Each structure stands twice: as structure tokens, then as C-alpha cells.
C-alpha distance (Angstrom), angle and dihedral (degrees) to the residues before:
residue distance angle dihedral
M1 . . .
D2 3.75 . .
S3 3.79 103.1 .
G4 3.77 113.0 -139.9
N5 3.80 93.9 15.8
K6 3.81 109.7 103.4
N7 3.80 91.1 -176.0
R8 3.80 97.0 62.7
N9 3.77 127.5 37.9
W10 3.80 109.5 118.7
T11 3.77 137.3 -24.7
F12 3.78 131.4 -138.8
S13 3.80 90.3 -107.9
E14 3.82 91.1 53.1
G15 3.77 90.9 45.5
G16 3.72 129.6 -153.1
Y17 3.78 139.7 -130.5
F18 3.77 126.0 -136.4
K19 3.77 122.8 176.3
E20 3.76 126.8 165.7
T21 3.77 140.8 148.3
Y22 3.78 119.7 -132.6
R23 3.76 133.4 -171.7
I24 3.77 120.9 -160.0
D25 3.78 111.7 -165.6
A26 3.79 97.6 -174.5
V27 3.80 141.5 1.8
S28 3.77 122.3 -158.9
K29 3.77 122.8 -125.7
E30 3.78 127.6 -129.9
A31 3.80 123.7 -124.3
D32 3.82 89.6 -92.6
G33 3.82 90.9 57.7
K34 3.81 95.6 -108.0
Y35 3.80 119.0 128.7
S36 3.80 116.6 -102.9
L37 3.79 119.3 -111.9
V38 3.80 116.2 -98.0
I39 3.79 126.5 -153.9
I40 3.78 111.9 -162.3
A41 3.81 100.7 174.1
Q42 3.78 140.4 3.5
I43 3.77 131.2 -165.8
H44 3.78 114.1 -159.0
G45 3.76 128.4 -164.0
R46 3.79 126.7 -143.3
L47 3.77 124.7 -121.5
T48 3.76 122.1 -138.9
D49 3.80 114.5 -123.4
E50 3.81 88.5 -105.4
Q51 3.83 92.2 53.0
R52 3.82 91.3 45.9
N53 3.78 92.5 51.7
L54 3.81 92.9 44.7
I55 3.81 93.6 58.1
G56 3.80 96.4 33.0
Q57 3.80 95.2 -117.3
K58 3.82 115.0 165.8
D59 3.81 94.2 -137.6
N60 3.82 140.7 12.6
N61 3.81 96.2 -97.2
A62 3.78 111.6 116.6
A63 3.78 124.9 -153.3
P64 3.82 116.4 -85.9
I65 3.80 113.4 -79.1
L66 3.78 94.9 -163.4
């Protein structure tokens, strides 16, 4: 972890560990009676400037990987 540096924390080869306990008390339902989707956590990657420019992304935030 390189605190304060959003471009370098850990890589896939180094791995990472995330453990948490969540409690969801209620989930809303859609008009069709099905439960809404719930996202409880996201892990985003960072694009290098070269990757960002290659795909035309406006910033260095990559799509969620988890």
C-alpha cells in the first residue's frame, strides 16, 4: 500500500485480501415485484495514462474488477 498514491496500491500478482461482514435490513422491490439489485462493495482498478488514452477514457478509473 502506498498511502496517498491512487496509482499504486497492489497488483493482481501481489494479491489482496478483503474481508467484511455486511447486514442488509431491507431491499426494495421493483414494480414487477422482483427485488432490486444490491451492490455491497466494489474494487476498482486504475488505468495507466497509456491505457486511458488508448480506450478514450476521461480519467484513470477502471471499471470495477469485483
